[in-house]
Biopython code that builds the backbone (N, CA, C, O; Angstrom):
import numpy as np
from Bio.PDB.StructureBuilder import StructureBuilder

atoms = [
    (1, "MET", "N", (0.793, -1.125, -0.106)),
    (1, "MET", "CA", (0.074, 0.125, 0.163)),
    (1, "MET", "C", (0.968, 1.121, 0.269)),
    (1, "MET", "O", (2.008, 1.164, 0.926)),
    (2, "ASP", "N", (0.296, 2.201, -0.683)),
    (2, "ASP", "CA", (1.384, 3.469, -0.654)),
    (2, "ASP", "C", (0.930, 4.322, 0.813)),
    (2, "ASP", "O", (0.119, 4.044, 1.695)),
    (3, "ASP", "N", (1.833, 5.446, 0.618)),
    (3, "ASP", "CA", (1.975, 6.087, 1.889)),
    (3, "ASP", "C", (0.517, 6.842, 2.008)),
    (3, "ASP", "O", (0.206, 7.123, 3.165)),
    (4, "ALA", "N", (-0.377, 7.195, 1.032)),
    (4, "ALA", "CA", (-1.864, 7.839, 0.936)),
    (4, "ALA", "C", (-2.706, 6.669, 1.195)),
    (4, "ALA", "O", (-3.910, 6.920, 1.156)),
    (5, "ASP", "N", (-2.378, 5.430, 1.453)),
    (5, "ASP", "CA", (-3.406, 4.368, 1.496)),
    (5, "ASP", "C", (-4.294, 4.223, 0.542)),
    (5, "ASP", "O", (-5.396, 3.737, 0.799)),
    (6, "GLN", "N", (-3.988, 4.583, -0.581)),
    (6, "GLN", "CA", (-4.645, 4.429, -1.798)),
    (6, "GLN", "C", (-4.342, 3.264, -2.790)),
    (6, "GLN", "O", (-5.312, 2.814, -3.398)),
    (7, "LYS", "N", (-3.436, 2.863, -2.965)),
    (7, "LYS", "CA", (-2.958, 1.822, -3.737)),
    (7, "LYS", "C", (-2.353, 0.846, -3.619)),
    (7, "LYS", "O", (-1.466, 1.044, -2.790)),
    (8, "VAL", "N", (-2.320, -0.637, -4.188)),
    (8, "VAL", "CA", (-1.567, -1.466, -3.807)),
    (8, "VAL", "C", (-1.055, -2.100, -5.244)),
    (8, "VAL", "O", (-1.774, -2.017, -6.240)),
    (9, "VAL", "N", (0.194, -2.717, -5.281)),
    (9, "VAL", "CA", (0.679, -3.249, -6.755)),
    (9, "VAL", "C", (0.418, -4.776, -6.600)),
    (9, "VAL", "O", (0.760, -5.498, -5.662)),
    (10, "ALA", "N", (-0.218, -5.083, -7.649)),
    (10, "ALA", "CA", (-0.260, -6.469, -7.988)),
    (10, "ALA", "C", (0.442, -6.855, -9.214)),
    (10, "ALA", "O", (0.794, -6.069, -10.094)),
    (11, "THR", "N", (0.607, -8.025, -9.208)),
    (11, "THR", "CA", (1.431, -8.674, -10.437)),
    (11, "THR", "C", (0.476, -10.018, -11.041)),
    (11, "THR", "O", (-0.229, -10.647, -10.251)),
    (12, "ALA", "N", (0.521, -10.317, -12.247)),
    (12, "ALA", "CA", (0.062, -11.474, -12.650)),
    (12, "ALA", "C", (1.286, -11.875, -13.616)),
    (12, "ALA", "O", (2.164, -11.115, -14.024)),
    (13, "HIS", "N", (1.156, -13.072, -13.851)),
    (13, "HIS", "CA", (2.277, -13.663, -14.639)),
    (13, "HIS", "C", (1.400, -14.542, -15.641)),
    (13, "HIS", "O", (0.312, -15.064, -15.396)),
    (14, "GLY", "N", (2.316, -14.590, -17.126)),
    (14, "GLY", "CA", (1.772, -15.772, -17.844)),
    (14, "GLY", "C", (0.467, -15.893, -18.293)),
    (14, "GLY", "O", (0.061, -14.798, -18.681)),
    (15, "LYS", "N", (-0.410, -16.829, -18.408)),
    (15, "LYS", "CA", (-1.862, -17.035, -18.737)),
    (15, "LYS", "C", (-2.761, -15.869, -17.620)),
    (15, "LYS", "O", (-3.795, -15.327, -18.011)),
    (16, "ASP", "N", (-2.338, -15.676, -16.590)),
    (16, "ASP", "CA", (-3.090, -14.990, -15.443)),
    (16, "ASP", "C", (-3.325, -13.437, -15.876)),
    (16, "ASP", "O", (-4.201, -12.709, -15.409)),
    (17, "VAL", "N", (-2.317, -13.064, -16.912)),
    (17, "VAL", "CA", (-2.366, -11.560, -17.258)),
    (17, "VAL", "C", (-3.804, -11.210, -17.981)),
    (17, "VAL", "O", (-4.502, -10.205, -17.847)),
    (18, "ALA", "N", (-4.002, -12.338, -18.764)),
    (18, "ALA", "CA", (-5.007, -12.046, -19.774)),
    (18, "ALA", "C", (-6.357, -12.354, -19.020)),
    (18, "ALA", "O", (-7.300, -11.637, -19.355)),
    (19, "ILE", "N", (-6.589, -13.261, -18.100)),
    (19, "ILE", "CA", (-7.509, -13.580, -17.269)),
    (19, "ILE", "C", (-7.877, -12.462, -16.298)),
    (19, "ILE", "O", (-9.030, -12.033, -16.316)),
    (20, "PHE", "N", (-6.966, -11.956, -15.442)),
    (20, "PHE", "CA", (-7.186, -10.963, -14.722)),
    (20, "PHE", "C", (-7.201, -9.371, -15.265)),
    (20, "PHE", "O", (-7.679, -8.425, -14.638)),
    (21, "GLY", "N", (-6.636, -9.317, -16.426)),
    (21, "GLY", "CA", (-6.651, -8.070, -17.127)),
    (21, "GLY", "C", (-8.141, -7.880, -17.427)),
    (21, "GLY", "O", (-8.520, -6.747, -17.132)),
    (22, "GLU", "N", (-9.010, -8.612, -17.890)),
    (22, "GLU", "CA", (-10.304, -8.656, -18.369)),
    (22, "GLU", "C", (-11.024, -8.439, -17.156)),
    (22, "GLU", "O", (-12.128, -7.910, -17.285)),
    (23, "LYS", "N", (-10.569, -8.786, -15.785)),
    (23, "LYS", "CA", (-11.599, -8.871, -14.708)),
    (23, "LYS", "C", (-11.355, -7.379, -13.902)),
    (23, "LYS", "O", (-12.276, -6.891, -13.247)),
    (24, "PHE", "N", (-10.284, -6.836, -13.992)),
    (24, "PHE", "CA", (-10.341, -5.723, -12.877)),
    (24, "PHE", "C", (-10.437, -4.346, -13.847)),
    (24, "PHE", "O", (-9.911, -4.239, -14.955)),
    (25, "GLU", "N", (-11.183, -3.392, -13.207)),
    (25, "GLU", "CA", (-11.500, -2.366, -13.658)),
    (25, "GLU", "C", (-11.014, -0.883, -12.954)),
    (25, "GLU", "O", (-10.710, -0.892, -11.761)),
    (26, "LEU", "N", (-10.974, -0.080, -13.446)),
    (26, "LEU", "CA", (-10.354, 1.227, -12.582)),
    (26, "LEU", "C", (-11.600, 1.593, -12.034)),
    (26, "LEU", "O", (-12.739, 1.538, -12.499)),
    (27, "TYR", "N", (-11.037, 2.079, -10.666)),
    (27, "TYR", "CA", (-11.846, 2.750, -9.610)),
    (27, "TYR", "C", (-12.963, 1.807, -9.024)),
    (27, "TYR", "O", (-14.071, 2.209, -8.670)),
    (28, "GLN", "N", (-12.642, 0.839, -8.982)),
    (28, "GLN", "CA", (-13.560, -0.141, -8.387)),
    (28, "GLN", "C", (-12.958, -0.863, -7.166)),
    (28, "GLN", "O", (-11.733, -0.925, -7.057)),
    (29, "THR", "N", (-13.723, -1.379, -6.297)),
    (29, "THR", "CA", (-13.151, -2.437, -5.168)),
    (29, "THR", "C", (-13.266, -3.596, -5.072)),
    (29, "THR", "O", (-14.295, -4.226, -5.314)),
    (30, "TYR", "N", (-12.167, -4.063, -4.683)),
    (30, "TYR", "CA", (-12.154, -5.685, -4.885)),
    (30, "TYR", "C", (-11.784, -6.285, -3.505)),
    (30, "TYR", "O", (-11.126, -5.680, -2.658)),
    (31, "ILE", "N", (-12.259, -7.488, -3.374)),
    (31, "ILE", "CA", (-11.973, -8.295, -2.035)),
    (31, "ILE", "C", (-11.128, -9.462, -2.809)),
    (31, "ILE", "O", (-11.690, -10.274, -3.545)),
    (32, "ILE", "N", (-9.708, -9.462, -2.564)),
    (32, "ILE", "CA", (-9.007, -10.310, -2.740)),
    (32, "ILE", "C", (-8.669, -11.384, -2.000)),
    (32, "ILE", "O", (-8.283, -10.927, -0.924)),
    (33, "SER", "N", (-8.595, -12.650, -1.980)),
    (33, "SER", "CA", (-8.250, -13.530, -0.985)),
    (33, "SER", "C", (-7.058, -14.296, -1.615)),
    (33, "SER", "O", (-6.753, -14.102, -2.791)),
    (34, "ASN", "N", (-6.455, -15.077, -0.905)),
    (34, "ASN", "CA", (-5.289, -16.039, -1.512)),
    (34, "ASN", "C", (-4.325, -15.502, -2.293)),
    (34, "ASN", "O", (-3.927, -16.215, -3.214)),
    (35, "ALA", "N", (-3.842, -14.419, -2.163)),
    (35, "ALA", "CA", (-3.001, -13.578, -3.208)),
    (35, "ALA", "C", (-1.481, -14.021, -2.272)),
    (35, "ALA", "O", (-1.446, -14.396, -1.100)),
    (36, "LYS", "N", (-0.527, -13.869, -3.041)),
    (36, "LYS", "CA", (0.812, -14.089, -2.320)),
    (36, "LYS", "C", (1.366, -12.619, -2.058)),
    (36, "LYS", "O", (1.206, -11.883, -3.031)),
    (37, "VAL", "N", (1.882, -12.126, -1.138)),
    (37, "VAL", "CA", (2.524, -11.053, -0.766)),
    (37, "VAL", "C", (3.998, -11.316, -0.737)),
    (37, "VAL", "O", (4.475, -12.047, 0.130)),
    (38, "VAL", "N", (4.677, -10.788, -1.584)),
    (38, "VAL", "CA", (6.124, -10.730, -1.764)),
    (38, "VAL", "C", (6.898, -9.686, -1.528)),
    (38, "VAL", "O", (6.348, -8.614, -1.785)),
    (39, "ILE", "N", (8.380, -9.595, -0.984)),
    (39, "ILE", "CA", (9.015, -8.208, -1.115)),
    (39, "ILE", "C", (9.276, -7.878, -2.561)),
    (39, "ILE", "O", (9.601, -8.822, -3.282)),
    (40, "GLN", "N", (9.198, -6.872, -3.003)),
    (40, "GLN", "CA", (9.198, -6.285, -4.157)),
    (40, "GLN", "C", (10.583, -6.382, -4.555)),
    (40, "GLN", "O", (11.511, -6.188, -3.770)),
    (41, "SER", "N", (10.737, -6.706, -5.879)),
    (41, "SER", "CA", (12.286, -6.860, -6.529)),
    (41, "SER", "C", (12.634, -5.702, -6.705)),
    (41, "SER", "O", (11.750, -4.962, -7.137)),
    (42, "PRO", "N", (13.869, -5.149, -6.478)),
    (42, "PRO", "CA", (14.254, -3.548, -6.768)),
    (42, "PRO", "C", (14.444, -3.690, -8.070)),
    (42, "PRO", "O", (14.883, -2.616, -8.481)),
    (43, "LYS", "N", (14.342, -4.465, -8.948)),
    (43, "LYS", "CA", (14.693, -4.453, -10.540)),
    (43, "LYS", "C", (13.148, -3.856, -11.088)),
    (43, "LYS", "O", (13.012, -3.173, -12.103)),
    (44, "PHE", "N", (12.309, -4.174, -10.398)),
    (44, "PHE", "CA", (10.949, -3.874, -11.073)),
    (44, "PHE", "C", (10.282, -2.923, -10.212)),
    (44, "PHE", "O", (9.329, -2.412, -10.801)),
    (45, "ASN", "N", (10.444, -2.487, -8.986)),
    (45, "ASN", "CA", (10.005, -1.442, -8.274)),
    (45, "ASN", "C", (10.063, -0.032, -8.364)),
    (45, "ASN", "O", (10.652, 0.796, -7.669)),
    (46, "ILE", "N", (9.100, 0.112, -9.678)),
    (46, "ILE", "CA", (9.089, 1.452, -9.886)),
    (46, "ILE", "C", (8.329, 2.685, -9.225)),
    (46, "ILE", "O", (8.502, 3.897, -9.353)),
    (47, "TYR", "N", (7.341, 1.872, -8.404)),
    (47, "TYR", "CA", (6.690, 3.033, -7.418)),
    (47, "TYR", "C", (7.076, 3.067, -6.265)),
    (47, "TYR", "O", (6.535, 3.913, -5.552)),
    (48, "GLY", "N", (8.129, 2.189, -5.652)),
    (48, "GLY", "CA", (8.696, 2.292, -4.067)),
    (48, "GLY", "C", (7.990, 1.686, -3.117)),
    (48, "GLY", "O", (8.217, 1.856, -1.919)),
    (49, "TYR", "N", (6.921, 0.803, -3.654)),
    (49, "TYR", "CA", (6.306, 0.119, -2.418)),
    (49, "TYR", "C", (7.326, -1.113, -1.940)),
    (49, "TYR", "O", (7.921, -1.795, -2.775)),
    (50, "PRO", "N", (7.425, -1.264, -0.890)),
    (50, "PRO", "CA", (7.981, -2.292, -0.315)),
    (50, "PRO", "C", (7.579, -4.016, -0.887)),
    (50, "PRO", "O", (8.279, -4.963, -1.245)),
    (51, "TYR", "N", (6.297, -3.829, -0.761)),
    (51, "TYR", "CA", (5.451, -5.314, -1.173)),
    (51, "TYR", "C", (4.937, -5.244, -2.682)),
    (51, "TYR", "O", (4.703, -4.204, -3.299)),
    (52, "VAL", "N", (4.817, -6.428, -3.115)),
    (52, "VAL", "CA", (3.869, -6.663, -4.194)),
    (52, "VAL", "C", (3.048, -7.936, -4.204)),
    (52, "VAL", "O", (3.529, -9.028, -3.900)),
    (53, "TRP", "N", (1.755, -7.744, -4.578)),
    (53, "TRP", "CA", (0.746, -8.831, -4.437)),
    (53, "TRP", "C", (0.793, -9.582, -5.649)),
    (53, "TRP", "O", (0.529, -9.021, -6.712)),
    (54, "ILE", "N", (1.158, -11.015, -5.597)),
    (54, "ILE", "CA", (1.033, -12.106, -6.703)),
    (54, "ILE", "C", (-0.280, -12.426, -7.002)),
    (54, "ILE", "O", (-0.846, -12.866, -6.002)),
    (55, "ILE", "N", (-0.883, -12.385, -7.835)),
    (55, "ILE", "CA", (-2.240, -12.798, -7.980)),
    (55, "ILE", "C", (-2.390, -13.974, -8.946)),
    (55, "ILE", "O", (-2.079, -13.733, -10.112)),
    (56, "ASP", "N", (-2.706, -14.892, -8.726)),
    (56, "ASP", "CA", (-2.692, -16.340, -9.894)),
    (56, "ASP", "C", (-4.034, -16.891, -9.609)),
    (56, "ASP", "O", (-4.996, -16.441, -8.987)),
    (57, "GLY", "N", (-3.795, -18.120, -10.315)),
    (57, "GLY", "CA", (-5.188, -18.698, -10.632)),
    (57, "GLY", "C", (-5.815, -19.081, -8.980)),
    (57, "GLY", "O", (-7.016, -19.131, -8.714)),
    (58, "ALA", "N", (-4.732, -19.316, -8.027)),
    (58, "ALA", "CA", (-5.536, -19.611, -6.757)),
    (58, "ALA", "C", (-6.204, -18.449, -6.126)),
    (58, "ALA", "O", (-6.859, -18.713, -5.118)),
    (59, "ALA", "N", (-6.164, -17.066, -6.565)),
    (59, "ALA", "CA", (-6.824, -16.166, -6.108)),
    (59, "ALA", "C", (-8.261, -16.264, -6.167)),
    (59, "ALA", "O", (-8.905, -16.720, -7.111)),
    (60, "LYS", "N", (-8.750, -15.765, -5.002)),
    (60, "LYS", "CA", (-10.239, -15.547, -5.154)),
    (60, "LYS", "C", (-10.535, -13.978, -5.059)),
    (60, "LYS", "O", (-10.182, -13.217, -4.158)),
    (61, "ILE", "N", (-11.342, -13.653, -6.324)),
    (61, "ILE", "CA", (-11.578, -12.328, -6.268)),
    (61, "ILE", "C", (-13.044, -12.011, -6.533)),
    (61, "ILE", "O", (-13.688, -12.621, -7.386)),
    (62, "ARG", "N", (-13.581, -10.988, -5.737)),
    (62, "ARG", "CA", (-14.813, -10.583, -5.646)),
    (62, "ARG", "C", (-15.206, -8.920, -5.928)),
    (62, "ARG", "O", (-15.016, -8.116, -5.016)),
    (63, "ILE", "N", (-15.671, -8.543, -7.025)),
    (63, "ILE", "CA", (-16.090, -7.070, -7.134)),
    (63, "ILE", "C", (-16.958, -6.542, -6.054)),
    (63, "ILE", "O", (-17.936, -7.190, -5.681)),
    (64, "GLU", "N", (-16.614, -5.271, -5.477)),
    (64, "GLU", "CA", (-17.573, -4.550, -4.405)),
    (64, "GLU", "C", (-18.095, -3.475, -5.223)),
    (64, "GLU", "O", (-17.444, -2.430, -5.234)),
    (65, "ARG", "N", (-19.134, -3.546, -5.895)),
    (65, "ARG", "CA", (-19.522, -2.279, -6.590)),
    (65, "ARG", "C", (-20.273, -1.439, -5.732)),
    (65, "ARG", "O", (-21.107, -1.803, -4.903)),
    (66, "ASN", "N", (-19.816, 0.013, -6.068)),
    (66, "ASN", "CA", (-20.570, 0.933, -5.308)),
    (66, "ASN", "C", (-20.246, 0.861, -3.609)),
    (66, "ASN", "O", (-20.978, 1.413, -2.788)),
    (67, "ARG", "N", (-19.182, 0.184, -3.292)),
    (67, "ARG", "CA", (-18.648, -0.130, -2.076)),
    (67, "ARG", "C", (-17.547, 0.741, -1.595)),
    (67, "ARG", "O", (-16.608, 0.727, -2.391)),
    (68, "ILE", "N", (-17.361, 1.448, -0.624)),
    (68, "ILE", "CA", (-16.440, 2.554, -0.076)),
    (68, "ILE", "C", (-15.793, 1.869, 0.952)),
    (68, "ILE", "O", (-16.498, 1.622, 1.931)),
    (69, "ILE", "N", (-14.450, 1.441, 0.987)),
    (69, "ILE", "CA", (-13.833, 1.004, 2.211)),
    (69, "ILE", "C", (-13.026, 2.128, 2.662)),
    (69, "ILE", "O", (-12.317, 2.811, 1.922)),
    (70, "SER", "N", (-13.199, 2.313, 4.150)),
    (70, "SER", "CA", (-12.622, 3.584, 4.514)),
    (70, "SER", "C", (-10.976, 3.008, 4.725)),
    (70, "SER", "O", (-10.581, 1.905, 5.102)),
    (71, "PRO", "N", (-10.133, 4.375, 4.270)),
    (71, "PRO", "CA", (-8.619, 3.950, 4.298)),
    (71, "PRO", "C", (-8.209, 3.427, 5.901)),
    (71, "PRO", "O", (-7.266, 2.639, 5.986)),
    (72, "SER", "N", (-8.714, 3.739, 6.815)),
    (72, "SER", "CA", (-8.239, 3.057, 7.962)),
    (72, "SER", "C", (-8.583, 1.712, 7.785)),
    (72, "SER", "O", (-7.656, 0.921, 7.960)),
    (73, "LYS", "N", (-9.770, 1.207, 7.456)),
    (73, "LYS", "CA", (-9.774, -0.384, 7.081)),
    (73, "LYS", "C", (-8.897, -0.956, 6.049)),
    (73, "LYS", "O", (-8.417, -2.050, 6.347)),
    (74, "LEU", "N", (-8.586, -0.480, 4.931)),
    (74, "LEU", "CA", (-7.752, -0.753, 4.085)),
    (74, "LEU", "C", (-6.299, -0.985, 4.793)),
    (74, "LEU", "O", (-5.594, -1.979, 4.613)),
    (75, "LYS", "N", (-5.989, 0.124, 5.631)),
    (75, "LYS", "CA", (-4.367, 0.201, 6.092)),
    (75, "LYS", "C", (-4.527, -1.285, 7.214)),
    (75, "LYS", "O", (-3.678, -2.176, 7.263)),
    (76, "SER", "N", (-5.452, -1.265, 7.810)),
    (76, "SER", "CA", (-5.603, -2.246, 8.788)),
    (76, "SER", "C", (-5.499, -3.712, 7.984)),
    (76, "SER", "O", (-4.780, -4.650, 8.330)),
    (77, "LEU", "N", (-6.202, -3.686, 7.071)),
    (77, "LEU", "CA", (-5.985, -4.998, 6.093)),
    (77, "LEU", "C", (-4.482, -5.191, 5.338)),
    (77, "LEU", "O", (-4.037, -6.298, 5.034)),
    (78, "ALA", "N", (-3.961, -4.240, 5.155)),
    (78, "ALA", "CA", (-2.605, -4.050, 4.468)),
    (78, "ALA", "C", (-1.967, -4.640, 5.552)),
    (78, "ALA", "O", (-1.636, -5.805, 5.330)),
    (79, "MET", "N", (-1.633, -4.127, 6.874)),
    (79, "MET", "CA", (-0.702, -4.372, 7.953)),
    (79, "MET", "C", (-1.160, -5.831, 8.312)),
    (79, "MET", "O", (-0.259, -6.557, 8.732)),
    (80, "MET", "N", (-2.260, -6.308, 8.227)),
    (80, "MET", "CA", (-2.391, -7.706, 8.555)),
    (80, "MET", "C", (-1.686, -8.709, 7.638)),
    (80, "MET", "O", (-1.158, -9.758, 8.007)),
    (81, "ALA", "N", (-1.758, -8.213, 6.328)),
    (81, "ALA", "CA", (-1.150, -8.782, 5.094)),
    (81, "ALA", "C", (0.182, -9.193, 5.519)),
    (81, "ALA", "O", (0.752, -10.278, 5.635)),
    (82, "ASN", "N", (0.558, -7.712, 5.754)),
    (82, "ASN", "CA", (2.188, -7.629, 5.941)),
    (82, "ASN", "C", (2.693, -8.450, 7.214)),
    (82, "ASN", "O", (3.762, -9.050, 7.099)),
    (83, "GLU", "N", (1.990, -8.517, 8.427)),
    (83, "GLU", "CA", (2.145, -9.121, 9.456)),
    (83, "GLU", "C", (2.523, -10.478, 9.260)),
    (83, "GLU", "O", (3.464, -11.066, 9.792)),
    (84, "ASN", "N", (1.466, -11.040, 8.216)),
    (84, "ASN", "CA", (1.414, -12.621, 7.891)),
    (84, "ASN", "C", (2.610, -12.995, 6.863)),
    (84, "ASN", "O", (3.221, -14.061, 6.794)),
    (85, "PHE", "N", (2.759, -11.928, 6.154)),
    (85, "PHE", "CA", (3.901, -12.219, 5.225)),
    (85, "PHE", "C", (5.216, -12.390, 6.356)),
    (85, "PHE", "O", (5.831, -13.456, 6.383)),
    (86, "ILE", "N", (5.494, -11.542, 7.046)),
    (86, "ILE", "CA", (6.842, -11.214, 7.878)),
    (86, "ILE", "C", (6.777, -12.620, 8.858)),
    (86, "ILE", "O", (7.830, -13.254, 8.915)),
    (87, "SER", "N", (5.822, -13.050, 9.490)),
    (87, "SER", "CA", (5.623, -14.019, 10.254)),
    (87, "SER", "C", (5.919, -15.398, 9.440)),
    (87, "SER", "O", (6.394, -16.311, 10.116)),
    (88, "LYS", "N", (5.666, -15.663, 7.943)),
    (88, "LYS", "CA", (6.183, -16.562, 7.569)),
    (88, "LYS", "C", (7.320, -16.647, 7.057)),
    (88, "LYS", "O", (7.811, -17.759, 6.861)),
    (89, "GLN", "N", (8.021, -15.434, 6.710)),
    (89, "GLN", "CA", (9.512, -15.185, 6.501)),
    (89, "GLN", "C", (10.305, -15.369, 7.656)),
    (89, "GLN", "O", (11.499, -15.631, 7.515)),
    (90, "MET", "N", (9.820, -15.270, 8.739)),
    (90, "MET", "CA", (10.562, -15.717, 10.008)),
    (90, "MET", "C", (10.877, -16.811, 10.208)),
    (90, "MET", "O", (12.006, -17.178, 10.535)),
    (91, "HIS", "N", (9.660, -17.681, 9.992)),
    (91, "HIS", "CA", (9.437, -19.044, 10.337)),
    (91, "HIS", "C", (10.039, -20.217, 8.945)),
    (91, "HIS", "O", (10.235, -21.428, 9.041)),
    (92, "ALA", "N", (10.180, -19.496, 7.959)),
    (92, "ALA", "CA", (10.803, -19.809, 6.539)),
    (92, "ALA", "C", (12.239, -20.464, 6.995)),
    (92, "ALA", "O", (12.935, -19.874, 7.822)),
    (93, "PRO", "N", (12.693, -21.847, 6.353)),
    (93, "PRO", "CA", (13.745, -22.273, 6.279)),
    (93, "PRO", "C", (15.117, -21.594, 5.589)),
    (93, "PRO", "O", (15.003, -21.138, 4.452)),
    (94, "LEU", "N", (16.074, -21.544, 6.092)),
    (94, "LEU", "CA", (17.375, -20.697, 5.619)),
    (94, "LEU", "C", (17.158, -21.449, 4.420)),
    (94, "LEU", "O", (16.600, -22.541, 4.316)),
    (95, "GLN", "N", (17.825, -20.512, 3.251)),
    (95, "GLN", "CA", (18.089, -21.289, 2.080)),
    (95, "GLN", "C", (19.909, -20.932, 1.612)),
    (95, "GLN", "O", (20.411, -21.476, 0.628)),
]
sb = StructureBuilder()
sb.init_structure("model")
sb.init_model(0)
sb.init_chain("A")
sb.init_seg("    ")
for serial, (resi, resn, name, xyz) in enumerate(atoms, 1):
    if name == "N":
        sb.init_residue(resn, " ", resi, " ")
    sb.init_atom(name, np.array(xyz, "f"), 0.0, 1.0, " ", f" {name:<3s}", serial, name[0])
structure = sb.get_structure()
C-alpha cells in the first residue's frame, strides 16, 4: 500500500495476465483472498512500494460495486497481510 493508503501493486504472470486483465476495472473495490505477498524486487520496483501482491489462479476475487472501504480499514487489512508475510518469512527455512 502506498503512503496515502490508496493503492497496492499487484502482479500477474503468464496466462493469468489475460484472465485478470479483463476482470479488473479502474476505480472499483475488490475483495482478494489467497494472493501471495512478496518483497518487491528492486529491479521492478518503479513505485517504491516494499511489497507486491502476486495474483494467480489460486486467488479468489470478488468485485464490490459501489462499496467504499475506509482508508483506516484498508490500512488495517494491509497491515495484517504484511504481518502474516513477515511471520511466514521468520519461520521459513534458511536457503
